[in-house]
C-alpha positions in Angstrom: -25.8 5.4 -30.2 -22.7 4.8 -27.4 -22.5 7.5 -25.4 -18.4 7.0 -24.9 -16.9 9.4 -27.4 -18.7 12.4 -24.9 -16.8 11.4 -21.7 -13.6 12.4 -20.5 -11.0 10.1 -22.7 -8.7 9.8 -19.4 -10.9 7.5 -17.8 -12.4 6.3 -21.0 -8.8 5.2 -21.7 -7.6 3.8 -18.0 -7.1 0.1 -17.1 -8.7 -0.2 -13.8 -7.0 -1.5 -10.4 -7.5 -5.3 -10.4 -7.6 -6.0 -6.4 -7.1 -9.6 -5.0 -9.7 -11.9 -5.6 -12.3 -12.0 -3.0 -12.9 -15.1 -0.3 -16.5 -15.3 -1.2 -16.3 -15.0 -5.5 -13.6 -17.5 -5.1 -16.0 -20.1 -2.8 -18.8 -19.6 -5.1 -16.8 -20.8 -7.9 -15.6 -23.5 -6.7 -18.4 -24.6 -4.5 -16.4 -24.9 -1.3 -16.7 -22.9 1.8 -15.7 -19.4 2.2 -14.0 -21.1 5.3 -11.8 -23.9 3.2 -10.5 -20.7 1.4 -7.2 -19.2 2.4 -6.5 -15.6 0.6 -3.0 -14.6 0.7 -3.7 -12.2 -2.2 -3.9 -8.6 -0.7 -1.4 -8.5 1.8 -3.8 -8.1 4.7 -3.6 -9.3 8.5 -4.1 -12.5 9.6 -4.0 -11.9 12.8 -6.9 -9.6 12.7 -7.5 -5.9 14.1 -6.4 -5.3 17.5 -9.5 -6.0 20.4 -9.4 -2.8 21.3 -10.3 -1.2 17.5 -13.4 -4.1 17.5 -14.5 -2.5 20.7 -14.0 1.3 19.9 -15.8 0.8 16.6 -18.8 -1.6 18.1 -19.2 1.0 21.0 -19.7 3.8 17.9 -22.4 1.5 15.5 -25.5 3.2 17.0 -24.7 6.3 16.4 -24.0 6.0 12.9 -26.6 7.8 11.8 -24.9 10.9 12.3 -22.2 12.0 10.2 -18.7 11.6 11.5 -16.6 14.2 12.4 -15.8 15.8 8.6 -12.1 17.3 10.1 -11.2 13.3 11.5 -10.3 15.8 14.7 -9.2 13.3 17.5 -7.7 11.1 14.8 -5.5 13.9 13.4 -4.4 15.4 16.7 -3.0 11.8 18.1 -1.3 11.6 14.1 0.0 15.1 14.6 1.4 14.4 18.2 3.0 11.3 17.5 4.7 13.0 14.6 5.2 16.3 16.1 3.9 18.0 13.7 0.8 20.6 13.8 -2.8 19.1 13.1 -2.8 21.4 10.1 -0.2 19.3 9.0 -1.9 16.2 9.1 -4.2 14.6 6.4 -6.4 11.6 6.7 -8.0 9.3 3.8 -10.5 6.9 2.6 -7.3 4.1 2.5 -4.0 5.5 1.2 -5.1 5.5 -2.1 -7.8 7.8 -1.9 -4.5 10.2 -0.8 -2.6 9.5 -3.8 -5.5 11.0 -5.8 -5.7 13.7 -3.9 -2.0 14.7 -4.5 -3.3 13.9 -8.1 -5.6 16.6 -7.4 -3.5 19.0 -5.8 -0.8 18.8 -8.6 -1.6 17.3 -11.4 -2.8 18.1 -14.8 -1.6 17.7 -18.9 1.8 18.6 -19.2 2.3 17.8 -15.5 4.7 14.7 -14.6 4.8 11.9 -12.2 8.2 9.7 -11.8 8.4 6.3 -9.4 10.0 3.1 -9.6 8.9 0.7 -12.7 8.0 -1.8 -9.7 5.8 0.1 -7.6 2.0 0.4 -6.7 0.1 0.3 -9.3 -2.4 3.4 -8.1 0.9 6.0 -9.0 0.2 5.3 -12.8 -3.7 5.5 -12.6 -4.2 8.5 -10.8 -1.3 10.2 -13.3 -3.2 9.1 -16.2 -7.0 9.8 -14.9 -5.4 13.7 -14.5 -3.7 13.6 -18.3 -0.2 13.5 -16.3 3.1 12.0 -18.0 3.8 8.6 -16.4 7.6 8.4 -16.2 8.8 4.6 -15.1 12.3 4.4 -13.8 13.8 0.8 -13.4 14.9 -0.7 -10.6 18.4 -2.1 -9.9 19.3 -5.6 -9.9 18.5 -6.3 -6.3 14.8 -4.8 -6.9 15.5 -1.8 -4.9 14.1 1.9 -6.1 17.2 3.7 -8.1 17.0 6.6 -6.9 19.8 8.3 -8.4 18.1 7.3 -11.8 15.2 8.8 -11.0 16.7 12.3 -9.9 18.0 11.9 -13.4 14.5 12.0 -14.7 13.2 14.8 -13.1 12.2 17.8 -15.4 10.8 21.3 -14.6 7.5 19.6 -15.6 7.5 16.8 -13.0 5.5 17.2 -9.8 5.5 13.8 -8.0 8.2 11.8 -6.7 6.7 9.0 -5.3 9.0 6.6 -3.2 7.7 2.9 -2.1 9.3 2.3 0.8 9.4 -0.7 1.7 8.3 -1.3 -2.1 5.1 -2.9 -3.3 4.9 -5.5 -5.3 8.5 -6.7 -4.5 9.3 -6.0 -0.8 12.6 -4.8 -0.7 13.5 -1.1 0.6 15.8 2.0 0.4 17.9 2.9 3.6 18.8 6.7 5.0 21.4 7.1 3.3 20.4 6.6 -0.2 17.2 8.9 0.9 19.3 11.5 2.0 21.0 11.9 -1.3 17.5 12.2 -2.8 16.6 14.6 -0.3 20.0 17.0 -0.6 19.6 17.2 -4.6 15.7 17.2 -5.3 14.4 20.4 -6.9 12.0 22.2 -5.0 9.1 22.3 -7.4 9.1 19.0 -6.5 6.7 17.2 -3.6 8.3 13.8 -2.6 5.8 11.3 -1.6 6.9 8.3 0.6 4.6 5.6 0.1 5.2 3.7 3.7 2.2 1.4 4.1 4.2 -1.5 4.8 7.4 0.1 6.9 6.3 -1.5 10.4 7.4 -4.6 9.4 11.0 -3.1 8.5 13.7 -4.1 10.8 15.1 -0.1 10.4 12.5 2.1 9.8 13.3 5.2 8.2 12.3 8.9 10.0 10.9 10.5 6.7 8.7 12.1 8.6 11.6 14.3 9.1 11.8 16.2 5.5 7.9 17.4 7.0 9.9 18.8 10.2 12.5 20.4 8.0 9.5 22.4 6.3 10.8 20.5 2.6 7.5 19.6 0.1 7.1 15.8 1.0 4.6 13.8 1.9 4.2 10.8 4.1 1.4 8.5 3.7 0.9 5.4 6.0 -2.3 3.4 6.5 -4.2 1.1 8.9 -5.0 -1.3 6.5 -1.4 -3.7 6.7 0.0 -4.3 9.9 -2.9 -2.7 12.4 -5.7 -5.3 10.2 -8.0 -2.5 9.5 -7.7 -3.1 5.4 -12.1 -3.8 5.7 -13.0 -0.1 6.8 -10.5 2.1 5.0 -8.3 4.7 6.5 -4.7 6.0 6.0 -3.0 9.1 6.3 -0.4 11.9 5.3 2.2 13.9 7.2 2.9 17.1 5.0 3.6 20.2 5.0 0.3 22.6 6.0 0.5 23.8 2.7 -0.2 20.4 1.1 -2.6 19.0 3.6 -4.6 22.0 2.8 -4.5 21.2 -0.9 -5.6 17.9 0.1 -8.4 18.8 2.6 -9.6 20.8 0.0 -9.8 18.0 -2.8 -11.8 15.2 -0.6 -15.2 14.6 -0.2 -17.1 15.4 3.1 -16.7 13.0 5.7 -14.7 11.1 3.6 -13.4 8.9 6.5 -16.1 6.7 8.6 -17.0 6.7 12.3 -16.0 3.3 12.6 -13.0 3.8 11.0 -11.7 6.7 12.6 -12.5 5.4 16.1 -10.9 1.7 15.1 -7.7 3.7 14.1 -7.6 6.4 17.2 -7.9 2.7 19.3 -5.4 0.7 16.7 -2.8 3.2 17.5 -3.3 2.3 21.4 -2.5 -1.3 21.0 0.6 -1.7 20.4 1.1 -5.8 21.7 -0.9 -6.2 19.1 0.6 -4.5 16.6 3.8 -6.2 17.8 2.5 -10.0 17.8 1.5 -8.5 13.7 4.8 -8.1 13.0 6.6 -11.1 15.4 3.5 -13.3 13.0 5.1 -11.9 10.1 8.2 -12.5 11.0 7.8 -16.1 11.8 6.0 -16.6 8.4 9.0 -15.2 6.5 11.5 -17.4 8.0 9.1 -20.2 7.1 8.4 -19.4 3.6 11.9 -18.7 3.0 13.5 -22.2 4.2 10.2 -23.6 1.7 11.6 -21.8 -1.5 15.2 -22.6 -0.6 14.5 -26.7 0.0 12.3 -26.3 -3.6 14.7 -24.0 -5.3 13.0 -21.4 -5.9 14.2 -17.4 -6.1 12.5 -15.3 -4.4 13.1 -11.3 -3.1 14.0 -10.8 0.1 11.4 -8.7 1.7 11.0 -6.1 4.5 7.3 -6.5 3.7 4.1 -8.9 5.1 4.4 -10.4 1.7 7.2 -12.3 -0.7 7.7 -12.2 -4.6 8.4 -15.3 -5.4 9.5 -16.9 -8.8 7.6 -19.8 -10.3 7.7 -19.7 -14.2 4.3 -19.7 -15.5 3.1 -17.6 -12.6 -0.5 -17.0 -14.6 -0.9 -20.6 -14.1 0.3 -21.6 -10.7 -2.0 -19.1 -9.7 -4.7 -20.6 -11.2 -3.9 -24.0 -10.4 -3.7 -22.8 -6.6 -6.5 -21.0 -6.9 -8.3 -24.1 -7.8 -6.9 -25.4 -4.5 -8.6 -22.7 -2.2 -5.2 -20.9 -2.0 -5.8 -17.2 -3.7 -2.3 -15.5 -4.3 -0.7 -12.6 -6.8 -0.4 -12.8 -10.4 2.2 -10.6 -11.3 1.6 -10.3 -15.4 0.4 -7.1 -14.7 3.0 -5.5 -13.2 5.5 -6.9 -16.0 6.4 -10.0 -14.0 4.7 -13.3 -15.6 7.4 -15.5 -13.7 6.1 -14.3 -10.1 3.4 -14.9 -7.8 2.9 -12.5 -4.6 2.7 -14.5 -1.3 0.9 -12.6 1.8 2.8 -13.9 5.0 -0.2 -15.3 6.7 -0.5 -17.0 9.9 1.8 -20.7 10.2 -1.4 -22.8 8.6 -2.3 -20.5 6.1 1.3 -20.5 5.4 1.9 -24.1 5.5 -1.2 -25.0 3.4 0.2 -22.5 0.6 3.7 -23.8 1.1 1.9 -27.6 0.6 0.3 -26.3 -2.7 3.6 -25.0 -4.0 4.6 -28.3 -3.1 2.4 -30.1 -5.3 2.5 -27.9 -8.2 6.2 -27.3 -8.1 7.9 -30.2 -6.8 
């Protein structure tokens, strides 16, 4: 007899999040050395973590038999100071994905609604359905940006969370200050607006959405150390929000949800502004490298504000599979409703050059 009829139907019916293919798995399947695999699928930082962060993490390894600070006091205090908010207006999580789930715990239940753009992070719909909420996906504009006015029009009394991914994943576009101000001037008070800013460090003109938190608005700004800071492997993200929302999130989180190396590594990474700048400059150079290559090949792409590029290759799944067979991992976009596209992380010059060479071989 199957136990599934007794399981939580919301979990049973979920389509699980599918991450980028790991290097080790690809190497095993292809019979190659892991060092010969180029992974450009998960928007990681090819420059690696800050040397200061590495030293800080190595310095605490002898103490990992002791539970970490459950309140992440040092890290949250630093974040509060950087953003000009109170300690009580911060929360940290095991990556920003956990923070999204904590917001679900805080606000979602059957009968409530979540609003997001059609092309946005898959975790929004997963969390909505996990809690039995209705997920409303609003089509992007022709230029691939969020249509904030259309998102306003679908808000109902049952809407609890509106996610604005800025810059957005998986397309890499960004909405500016004026559009956000118009949206915030009209959004109802019962809605919590979540600005998911995992890639904001790569934006040439970042938008200060934390100003709405300082104004006392029902806003949560999510950031991560996984992308520009190069700490994807230790999983740490943070939220800047109101004291009420932070309290709800902190009540819902598991004890010791951010481990000791993650806490000290993130804190040290904040001090290494030179490493952050080098990471951004690497991405800027790589972005130009891909743009030039795509234009020479006649491939349509979406100009981006992120460390990845969405490019139209025809048969996205086929190109992904052929590139994979050659040791280059990209991300097919069929799961996002974009079967003609792949998403490519901007890596270092050598990684980008190899990826471009493989695309030239496959596409001419």
